[in-house]
ZAFI-878196 format. One record per residue (C-alpha): x, y, z; residue in three letters. Coordinates in steps of 0.2 Angstrom, whole numbers, padded with zeros to 4 digits, always signed. Layout:
BEGIN
XYZALA;...
END
This chain:
BEGIN
-0015-0146-0022MET;+0005-0149-0025THR;+0008-0169-0029PRO;+0018-0169-0012ASP;+0001-0165-0002THR;-0008-0181+0004LEU;-0025-0177+0013MET;-0036-0191+0022THR;-0052-0185+0031PRO;-0043-0184+0046GLU;-0028-0175+0041LYS;-0018-0168+0027ILE;+0003-0170+0025VAL;+0012-0156+0015GLN;+0034-0157+0015ASP;+0033-0165+0031GLY;+0020-0154+0040GLN;+0004-0164+0047THR;-0011-0152+0048PHE;-0030-0156+0054VAL;-0047-0148+0052PRO;-0045-0136+0068ALA;-0063-0138+0074ASP;-0052-0156+0079GLN;-0042-0149+0091ILE;-0048-0136+0101PRO;-0037-0123+0104ILE;-0034-0110+0120PRO;-0043-0094+0118GLU;-0034-0083+0124TRP;-0048-0066+0129PRO;-0047-0052+0118CYS;-0048-0034+0128VAL;-0066-0024+0116LEU;-0064-0011+0129SER;-0058+0006+0126GLN;-0051-0001+0108ARG;-0042+0015+0097PRO;-0054+0017+0081GLN;-0041+0027+0072ALA;-0031+0015+0062SER;-0012+0017+0055LEU;-0008+0010+0039THR;+0011+0004+0031ILE;+0013-0004+0013LYS;+0026-0014+0005ASP;+0025-0018-0012ASP;+0008-0034-0012ASP;+0008-0031+0008LEU;+0001-0020+0018PHE;-0005-0019+0035LEU;-0019-0009+0044VAL;-0019-0007+0064THR;-0027+0005+0077ASP;-0016+0016+0084THR;-0006+0007+0098LEU;-0002-0007+0084GLY;-0015-0020+0087ASN;-0027-0030+0076ILE;-0039-0034+0092ALA;-0048-0050+0088GLY;-0054-0044+0071CYS;-0069-0052+0063SER;-0082-0047+0049LEU;-0093-0041+0061ASN;-0078-0029+0066ASP;-0081-0011+0071VAL;-0065-0007+0058ASN;-0067-0024+0048PRO;-0052-0018+0035SER;-0038-0023+0049MET;-0026-0038+0045GLY;-0009-0041+0036MET;-0015-0044+0020PHE;-0006-0051+0003CYS;-0014-0054-0013CYS;-0032-0051-0007ASP;-0029-0063+0007THR;-0027-0058+0026ARG;-0015-0066+0032PHE;-0017-0058+0052LEU;-0033-0055+0060SER;-0026-0053+0077ARG;-0010-0045+0081LEU;-0014-0041+0100GLU;-0002-0035+0112PHE;-0006-0036+0132GLN;+0001-0032+0145ILE;-0005-0040+0159GLU;-0023-0046+0150GLY;-0025-0024+0148GLN;-0022-0013+0134LEU;-0007-0004+0134PRO;-0007+0017+0137VAL;-0003+0024+0122LEU;+0009+0035+0120LEU;+0011+0039+0103SER;+0012+0033+0087SER;+0014+0035+0070THR;+0016+0027+0051ALA;+0023+0042+0046ASP;+0037+0032+0035LYS;+0026+0023+0028GLY;+0032+0005+0025PHE;+0036+0004+0046SER;+0025+0013+0062LEU;+0028+0016+0079SER;+0021+0016+0095VAL;+0026+0021+0110LEU;+0017+0018+0127CYS;+0014+0012+0144THR;+0008+0002+0158ASN;-0011+0004+0166PRO;-0009-0001+0187LYS;-0008-0017+0189ILE;-0018-0021+0205ASP;-0003-0017+0221ASP;+0007-0024+0211ARG;+0013-0012+0197LEU;+0010+0008+0197GLN;+0004+0016+0183ALA;+0018+0023+0168ASP;+0032+0012+0178THR;+0035+0004+0162VAL;+0041+0008+0145GLY;+0033-0001+0129ILE;+0043+0005+0112ARG;+0036-0006+0096ARG;+0041-0006+0080GLU;+0034-0012+0065LEU;+0040-0016+0048VAL;+0036-0024+0033LEU;+0047-0030+0018ASN;+0040-0046+0011GLY;+0036-0054+0028ALA;+0031-0043+0044LEU;+0042-0039+0059PHE;+0041-0032+0076GLU;+0052-0030+0090GLU;+0048-0022+0104ILE;+0059-0015+0120GLU;+0051-0017+0137VAL;+0060-0005+0150SER;+0058-0005+0170ASN;+0057+0017+0175TYR;+0055+0013+0193SER;+0065+0012+0208THR;+0064-0005+0208SER;+0063-0022+0203THR;+0046-0027+0193VAL;+0039-0040+0188SER;+0022-0044+0175PHE;+0020-0054+0160GLU;+0016-0048+0144LEU;+0007-0058+0129SER;+0004-0058+0110ILE;-0011-0067+0103SER;-0009-0070+0084PHE;-0025-0076+0073ASP;-0029-0076+0054ALA;-0045-0081+0045ASP;-0042-0080+0029TYR;-0054-0070+0023VAL;-0055-0065+0003ASP;-0054-0045+0003LEU;-0069-0046-0005PHE;-0078-0053+0009GLU;-0069-0040+0021VAL;-0078-0028+0009ARG;-0096-0034+0012GLY;-0095-0049-0001PHE;-0107-0066+0005GLY;-0102-0083+0004ARG;-0111-0097+0008GLU;-0096-0107+0007ASN;-0077-0105+0015ARG;-0061-0116+0016GLY;-0057-0123+0032ARG;-0045-0118+0046LEU;-0031-0130+0049LEU;-0021-0133+0066ARG;-0001-0140+0065LEU;+0000-0154+0075VAL;+0013-0152+0088GLU;+0028-0165+0087PRO;+0030-0178+0099GLN;+0041-0169+0110SER;+0032-0155+0115ALA;+0026-0151+0131GLN;+0007-0147+0133THR;-0005-0148+0146SER;-0022-0153+0149ASN;-0028-0133+0145ASP;-0015-0131+0129GLY;-0004-0123+0138VAL;+0013-0128+0128VAL;+0030-0124+0138SER;+0045-0120+0130VAL;+0060-0135+0133GLN;+0072-0130+0146GLU;+0087-0138+0139ASP;+0083-0126+0122GLU;+0081-0108+0129PRO;+0090-0102+0115ARG;+0080-0113+0102LYS;+0069-0101+0089GLU;+0048-0105+0093GLN;+0038-0105+0079ILE;+0020-0104+0078LEU;+0010-0106+0062THR;-0007-0104+0058LEU;-0018-0112+0042ALA;-0033-0114+0032TYR;-0035-0125+0016GLN;-0044-0115+0004GLY;-0061-0121-0008LEU;-0050-0122-0021ASP;-0037-0133-0008ASN;-0021-0121-0009LEU;-0016-0122+0009ILE;-0010-0105+0017MET;+0001-0102+0030GLU;+0005-0089+0043SER;+0023-0095+0053ARG;+0028-0084+0065ILE;+0048-0086+0070HIS;+0049-0078+0086PHE;+0068-0068+0088GLN;+0077-0062+0104HIS;+0071-0067+0120ARG;+0060-0082+0117GLN;+0041-0083+0125PRO;+0042-0094+0140ASP;+0027-0103+0132TYR;+0011-0103+0123PHE;-0007-0103+0127LYS;-0013-0108+0109GLY;-0010-0094+0098TYR;-0003-0082+0109THR;+0014-0080+0116ALA;+0017-0074+0133VAL;+0033-0069+0141TRP;+0036-0068+0160GLN;+0047-0052+0163LEU;+0056-0048+0178GLU;+0064-0032+0175LEU;+0080-0022+0188ALA;+0077-0005+0190THR;+0081+0003+0173HIS;+0084-0013+0162GLU;+0077-0018+0148THR;+0074-0030+0139GLN;+0068-0036+0121LYS;+0059-0048+0110MET;+0051-0049+0092GLY;+0046-0060+0079TYR;+0045-0059+0060ARG;+0029-0067+0050VAL;+0030-0076+0033ASN;+0014-0079+0023MET;+0015-0095+0014PHE;+0003-0101+0000THR;+0005-0123-0005ASN;+0023-0120+0005ASN;+0029-0106-0007GLN;+0031-0089+0000PRO;+0015-0079-0006THR;+0023-0062-0007SER;+0035-0058-0021ILE;+0045-0049-0010VAL;+0059-0061-0004SER;+0060-0058+0013ALA;+0075-0054+0025PRO;+0077-0062+0040VAL;+0077-0049+0055THR;+0070-0032+0056LEU;+0085-0022+0056VAL;+0089-0030+0039GLN;+0071-0027+0030ALA;+0072-0009+0036ARG;+0088-0008+0029SER;+0082-0014+0013ALA;+0067-0003+0011GLU;+0076+0013+0014MET;+0090+0010+0002MET;+0076+0004-0011GLU;+0065+0019-0005GLU;+0082+0030-0009GLN;+0086+0024-0025ASN;+0070+0028-0030TRP;+0071+0047-0025VAL;+0086+0047-0033GLN;+0078+0044-0051LYS;+0063+0058-0048ILE;+0061+0072-0053THR;+0065+0083-0035LYS;+0052+0098-0035ILE;+0054+0109-0019ARG;+0044+0127-0014ALA;+0050+0141-0005ASP;+0036+0134+0009LYS;+0040+0123+0020GLY;+0022+0116+0021THR;+0019+0114+0004PHE;+0035+0106+0003ASN;+0030+0091+0016ARG;+0015+0090+0002VAL;+0026+0085-0012ILE;+0035+0075-0001GLU;+0024+0066+0006ARG;+0017+0063-0012GLY;+0035+0055-0019GLU;+0035+0045-0002GLN;+0014+0037-0009ASP;+0021+0034-0025MET;+0035+0025-0019TYR;+0024+0015-0008LEU;+0011+0013-0019LEU;+0022+0003-0033ARG;+0018-0014-0034GLN;+0025-0031-0044SER;+0015-0042-0051PHE;+0024-0057-0059GLY;+0043-0048-0066LYS;+0034-0030-0069SER;+0031-0018-0056LYS;+0016-0002-0059THR;+0005+0009-0048VAL;-0005+0001-0039SER;-0024+0011-0034ALA;-0023+0013-0015GLY;-0024+0005+0000VAL;-0031-0003+0009PRO;-0048-0008-0002TRP;-0038-0008-0020PHE;-0020-0013-0015SER;-0021-0020-0035THR;-0018-0019-0054LEU;-0031-0007-0060PHE;-0033-0001-0080GLY;-0041+0017-0075ARG;-0032+0020-0061ASP;-0015+0014-0065SER;-0017+0023-0082LEU;-0023+0042-0075ILE;-0009+0039-0062THR;+0005+0039-0072ALA;-0003+0054-0083TYR;-0002+0062-0069GLN;+0015+0059-0065THR;+0024+0059-0081LEU;+0034+0073-0075MET;+0039+0067-0059LEU;+0045+0048-0069ASN;+0038+0044-0085PRO;+0045+0027-0080GLU;+0029+0023-0073ILE;+0021+0027-0088ALA;+0031+0012-0097LYS;+0028-0001-0084GLU;+0010+0003-0084THR;+0008+0003-0101LEU;+0018-0012-0104THR;+0009-0023-0091LEU;-0008-0016-0098LEU;-0005-0023-0113ALA;+0001-0042-0108ARG;-0014-0042-0101TYR;-0025-0035-0115GLN;-0042-0044-0120GLY;-0038-0059-0135LYS;-0055-0068-0135VAL;-0075-0063-0130ASP;-0079-0069-0110ASP;-0094-0061-0105ASP;-0093-0067-0087TRP;-0075-0057-0086ARG;-0083-0043-0099GLU;-0067-0048-0109GLU;-0067-0042-0128GLU;-0051-0042-0140PRO;-0043-0026-0137GLY;-0051-0022-0124LYS;-0041-0017-0107ILE;-0043-0023-0091LEU;-0051-0015-0075HIS;-0044-0024-0061GLU;-0034-0040-0059LEU;-0036-0051-0042ARG;-0026-0067-0033PHE;-0039-0072-0020GLY;-0047-0086-0015GLU;-0064-0079-0023LEU;-0055-0074-0040ALA;-0047-0088-0040ARG;-0063-0103-0036THR;-0070-0089-0050GLN;-0086-0084-0036GLU;-0080-0067-0045ILE;-0074-0063-0064PRO;-0058-0054-0060HIS;-0046-0065-0067THR;-0044-0052-0073PRO;-0060-0044-0075TYR;-0063-0029-0088TYR;-0078-0021-0086GLY;-0072-0002-0089THR;-0079+0009-0103VAL;-0063+0022-0102ASP;-0048+0010-0100ALA;-0045+0007-0118THR;-0046+0026-0123PRO;-0035+0031-0107LEU;-0021+0020-0113TRP;-0020+0027-0129LEU;-0019+0044-0122MET;-0005+0039-0112LEU;+0001+0029-0125TYR;+0004+0048-0135ALA;+0008+0056-0121GLU;+0022+0045-0116TYR;+0029+0045-0132PHE;+0028+0065-0129ALA;+0039+0064-0114TRP;+0052+0051-0120THR;+0053+0050-0139HIS;+0056+0034-0134ASP;+0055+0026-0150SER;+0058+0007-0145GLU;+0045+0006-0131THR;+0031+0015-0148LEU;+0035+0001-0159GLU;+0036-0014-0144GLN;+0016-0007-0141LEU;+0010-0003-0159TRP;+0002-0020-0163SER;-0009-0014-0145ASN;-0011+0001-0149ALA;-0022-0004-0164LEU;-0028-0019-0155ALA;-0037-0007-0143ALA;-0042+0007-0156MET;-0051-0007-0168ASP;-0061-0012-0150TRP;-0066+0006-0149ILE;-0071+0005-0170ASP;-0079-0011-0167ARG;-0091-0002-0151ASN;-0093+0017-0160LEU;-0102+0008-0175LYS;-0120+0008-0168GLU;-0120+0024-0163THR;-0106+0033-0166GLY;-0103+0033-0146PHE;-0091+0022-0133LEU;-0106+0013-0123SER;-0104+0002-0108TYR;-0118-0012-0101PHE;-0115-0024-0091ARG;-0115-0041-0098LYS;-0108-0053-0082SER;-0119-0055-0065LYS;-0106-0051-0054ARG;-0099-0036-0064GLY;-0101-0016-0062LEU;-0117-0011-0067VAL;-0109+0006-0068ASN;-0093+0006-0078GLN;-0085+0026-0078GLY;-0072+0032-0067TRP;-0088+0035-0057LYS;-0094+0017-0053ASP;-0107+0014-0040SER;-0123+0009-0043GLY;-0129+0027-0035ASP;-0122+0039-0047CYS;-0129+0038-0065ILE;-0144+0051-0058VAL;-0156+0063-0071ASP;-0162+0082-0065ARG;-0174+0075-0057LYS;-0163+0061-0046GLY;-0167+0046-0055GLU;-0159+0034-0060LEU;-0154+0031-0079ALA;-0156+0014-0089ASN;-0142+0006-0099GLY;-0132+0007-0111PRO;-0124+0022-0102ILE;-0116+0032-0115THR;-0103+0046-0104LEU;-0096+0062-0109CYS;-0078+0062-0103GLU;-0077+0043-0111VAL;-0080+0051-0129GLN;-0069+0065-0126ALA;-0055+0052-0120TYR;-0060+0042-0135VAL;-0059+0060-0148TYR;-0041+0062-0138SER;-0036+0044-0142ALA;-0041+0048-0162LYS;-0032+0064-0165MET;-0017+0060-0154ARG;-0013+0043-0162LEU;-0016+0051-0179ALA;+0000+0059-0175GLU;+0010+0044-0171ILE;+0001+0036-0187ALA;+0008+0051-0196ARG;+0023+0050-0189MET;+0025+0031-0193LYS;+0019+0035-0214LYS;+0003+0027-0211ARG;-0007+0040-0217LEU;-0021+0028-0221ASP;-0022+0027-0201LEU;-0020+0046-0199ALA;-0033+0052-0210ASP;-0046+0040-0205ARG;-0043+0042-0186TRP;-0043+0061-0186GLN;-0060+0061-0198GLU;-0069+0049-0184ASP;-0064+0062-0174ALA;-0070+0077-0181ARG;-0086+0068-0184ASN;-0087+0063-0167LEU;-0085+0084-0159LYS;-0098+0088-0170VAL;-0108+0074-0165ILE;-0106+0076-0148PHE;-0111+0094-0146ASN;-0126+0092-0154ARG;-0132+0077-0144HIS;-0125+0081-0125PHE;-0127+0100-0126TRP;-0143+0103-0112ILE;-0149+0121-0122GLU;-0159+0126-0107ASP;-0145+0123-0094GLN;-0132+0128-0104ASP;-0120+0113-0100PHE;-0115+0095-0106CYS;-0122+0078-0099ALA;-0118+0068-0089LEU;-0123+0054-0100SER;-0134+0048-0112LEU;-0146+0031-0106ASP;-0148+0019-0116GLY;-0163+0027-0126ASP;-0153+0041-0131GLY;-0160+0051-0120ARG;-0147+0066-0110GLN;-0144+0062-0093VAL;-0148+0081-0088ASP;-0137+0082-0072SER;-0127+0095-0067ILE;-0110+0084-0061THR;-0090+0086-0063SER;-0087+0073-0078ASN;-0088+0089-0092PRO;-0076+0095-0082GLY;-0066+0081-0091HIS;-0068+0087-0108CYS;-0060+0104-0105LEU;-0043+0101-0109GLN;-0046+0087-0124LEU;-0053+0099-0138GLY;-0069+0090-0141ILE;-0080+0106-0134PHE;-0085+0120-0147THR;-0073+0135-0138PRO;-0091+0143-0132GLU;-0098+0127-0122ASN;-0080+0124-0117ALA;-0083+0141-0107TYR;-0099+0140-0101SER;-0095+0121-0091VAL;-0078+0129-0085ALA;-0093+0144-0077GLU;-0103+0132-0070ARG;-0094+0123-0063LEU;-0085+0136-0051ARG;-0104+0140-0045ALA;-0107+0136-0027PRO;-0120+0123-0032ASP;-0102+0116-0036MET;-0087+0121-0030PHE;-0087+0120-0010ASN;-0072+0129-0005GLY;-0060+0116-0006TRP;-0065+0110-0022GLY;-0079+0105-0034ILE;-0093+0094-0031ARG;-0097+0077-0041THR;-0114+0084-0042LEU;-0124+0098-0038SER;-0128+0102-0020SER;-0146+0107-0029LEU;-0148+0088-0036SER;-0163+0079-0028PRO;-0149+0064-0028ALA;-0136+0075-0017TYR;-0128+0067-0002ASN;-0112+0077+0001PRO;-0107+0058+0012MET;-0110+0050-0006GLY;-0098+0042-0013TYR;-0102+0049-0032HIS;-0116+0060-0030ILE;-0109+0076-0019GLY;-0092+0073-0012SER;-0073+0080-0017VAL;-0062+0067-0027TRP;-0044+0077-0029PRO;-0041+0067-0046HIS;-0056+0075-0053ASP;-0056+0091-0049ASN;-0035+0092-0054ALA;-0040+0087-0074ILE;-0053+0100-0072ILE;-0040+0112-0067ALA;-0031+0105-0081MET;-0045+0110-0092GLY;-0050+0126-0083LEU;-0029+0130-0088ARG;-0030+0126-0107SER;-0044+0138-0108LEU;-0033+0152-0099GLY;-0043+0154-0085LEU;-0027+0152-0074VAL;-0034+0161-0059ASP;-0051+0148-0057GLN;-0038+0134-0061ALA;-0026+0139-0046LEU;-0042+0142-0035GLU;-0043+0123-0036ILE;-0027+0121-0032PHE;-0025+0131-0017GLN;-0043+0123-0010GLY;-0034+0105-0012LEU;-0017+0108-0006ILE;-0028+0117+0010ASP;-0038+0103+0012MET;-0022+0092+0011THR;-0012+0100+0022THR;-0024+0097+0036MET;-0023+0075+0031GLN;-0015+0064+0044PRO;+0004+0066+0037TYR;-0001+0078+0022GLN;-0008+0066+0013ARG;-0024+0070+0001PRO;-0035+0057+0004PRO;-0046+0045-0011GLU;-0062+0060-0008LEU;-0069+0070+0006PHE;-0088+0073+0007CYS;-0094+0089-0001GLY;-0098+0101+0014TYR;-0096+0117+0011GLU;-0080+0124+0017ARG;-0081+0134+0034ASN;-0067+0146+0043GLY;-0053+0136+0049ASP;-0062+0120+0050GLU;-0056+0106+0042ALA;-0068+0098+0027PRO;-0076+0081+0033VAL;-0068+0067+0030ARG;-0076+0051+0020TYR;-0075+0037+0031PRO;-0070+0021+0021VAL;-0056+0034+0009ALA;-0041+0021+0003CYS;-0025+0033+0012THR;-0014+0032+0003PRO;-0022+0032-0015GLN;-0013+0034-0031ALA;-0021+0046-0040TRP;-0025+0057-0026ALA;-0006+0056-0024THR;-0006+0058-0043GLY;-0015+0074-0040SER;-0002+0085-0034ILE;+0009+0081-0046PHE;-0005+0083-0059GLN;-0008+0102-0050LEU;+0010+0107-0050LEU;+0010+0104-0069GLN;-0005+0113-0074MET;+0005+0129-0064MET;+0018+0128-0073VAL;+0013+0125-0088ASN;+0025+0112-0097LEU;+0022+0107-0115VAL;+0034+0092-0120PRO;+0035+0087-0138ASP;+0052+0077-0136ALA;+0051+0069-0153PRO;+0053+0088-0161ASN;+0068+0090-0148ASN;+0058+0105-0141CYS;+0049+0109-0122LEU;+0039+0124-0122ARG;+0034+0131-0106ILE;+0018+0144-0106ILE;+0013+0159-0096ASP;+0021+0148-0082PRO;+0009+0156-0065ALA;+0012+0153-0043LEU;+0000+0153-0033PRO;+0002+0169-0022GLU;+0004+0155-0008SER;+0019+0150-0017ILE;+0034+0163-0022ASN;+0046+0151-0031SER;+0047+0133-0036LEU;+0061+0124-0042SER;+0062+0108-0052PHE;+0077+0098-0054HIS;+0082+0080-0063ASN;+0067+0085-0074LEU;+0066+0075-0091ARG;+0063+0078-0109VAL;+0068+0066-0120GLY;+0087+0064-0117ALA;+0091+0079-0110THR;+0089+0082-0089ILE;+0082+0098-0083LEU;+0084+0111-0071ASP;+0070+0123-0069LEU;+0067+0138-0059GLU;+0051+0148-0058PHE;+0050+0164-0049GLU;+0035+0177-0045ARG;+0032+0194-0043SER;+0016+0205-0044GLY;+0006+0193-0053SER;+0020+0186-0067THR;+0030+0171-0064THR;+0046+0169-0076ALA;+0057+0156-0078CYS;+0073+0153-0082ARG;+0083+0135-0085VAL;+0096+0133-0070ALA;+0106+0122-0078LYS;+0102+0108-0092LYS;+0112+0092-0099ARG;+0107+0088-0119GLY;+0102+0100-0132ASN;+0082+0101-0129LEU;+0079+0116-0135ARG;+0066+0126-0120VAL;+0054+0139-0128VAL;+0047+0149-0114ILE;+0030+0159-0121GLU;+0024+0171-0111ALA;
END
């Protein structure tokens, strides 16, 4: 609580505003329309702010028990709007069309239902536009298309429950803060039924409606709604009402802006403009600046280009500010924040698109690198975080996400990205700035390898995750009988990450004349490879175990996890090819992609989050591994399945995951009901698959780019890369397929990079 906030049992005074608990002054309600509500949703995002509505642009009386509880406007893990319901004469308008194609804005075109005998159906055209830019802006245009004057009432109902995003996801709380009501000035005209009228002598004055809440940490959060253009004629509780009379073919405009405040300071890190036009212009200018900096990749096929263009836009939308830094958040709606694993994998996937994403990610995660031993947050010196949250549950220590460090793979992934970023950029300054962080990360790995020689996890925090690899749901670590394994859990792919991190950092250490570290890390990697192939290989299945359990026994189910090991060199050649072949068997490959768990497993569930579903990022990593083994046709088959799936999705946007049902002719894949979209590493998989096809191997420190046996699928004849950055050089590359052969040409080069094309 700030020093200028005064509180008594009856009222709270903050910066000249007086609040009372909402239950002291009853708030008149405006009925919520529950019948014929659209179930589909639209999602838009701007930096740390996102909005989920139905296809009418409404949030209809959202509650934790509602049909779609994820709807609302969220900032910093808090729902600042839980109701935003537009009505005409107390009824829902009739939807004509709606889209959230631009990502930061949505538009809705609708009309009126029949209103008694006063207003014939389809008489009034209603156009809504909502834009995010540090605040929520809406403008509504209402047009009369009849041949006579019409009169009717429009209303917008607002509400805010200020629940934490974890509550929306199902986290139960015994206690919450309290909703507040701003005490109206004495001059306000309020009737006995709670209707507040607009003063006739001030028709042009901007009206403001305030919703508020005081958390258990005493922070006061507000949603301030500023009405623009035509002001409401009256308010009933948190509902603004306009009484319109429109002449034939007359159009009127109304609108509002919702600003969010926490203890009287803007909640969003983005400085909000005043009008929707300014907000739209700011967003379009920022996106255009982003597009100009990235590699532009285009094919000869329009459908595929729409997938790429959507990926470019979504990578822009998912960028989010954390203090003065900005990196990619994991996904909307559930994971719109900083993650270790997700952000690192996404940055790795998009080095070809824009290496700045990797630099920002490495630097930001280094800032939060673990410094002390703290079991509640599972923090340890040198460890890279799992997840950072800002909501009330985190602030009151009901969850440990301040940040939470319960991840086993983020630390070796950070080291892998550190090395790969240097290979793409030769950014010696960043390499040197983060060298101490790299040493601390490697020390954390080495401390945890001491007991068994492997990197394992076991939950320490009572509010932490039971499973701490990328498959982090509670039911996914199962053996061939479908039975859950006991911890500590030693995942196969994590050992491959450690192997790769050791090998890559040994190269950097040798370059830095730290031969002691280079020799030790290289020797560690060789030893790890030997014991890995000995302990993880399932002889009777000729496949790699998902993990080892707490007793060192193999968790011997057939899963996609070993596919992450293929590219990293930890398998013997024979074992690598055996894994590659098994992953493409019918119980794993469903025609769209490789399932997370074999359909022959007793635990298989095509609708299970990690026990039978298909994840685009999982498949892109596997495709890279197949490519590294020379299994080009098999890798391209995965590419084609994922692209076919993506073209069938709304906005040609790959979802976080989809159900593992078998591909059936021209039928679309079965959607996973609560998948994030857009989602960072699903979007990043598009660019990783593109790199897989053309097979770029950068070596900026030695001023070289190798292009090894590029191969376009039959669905693409040509592919171009413009503004590709490798070290200090900018390249334009063109690839063209003729039959089964793909040729590469350097169309333009600004710099002295050596480009070596190998057939």
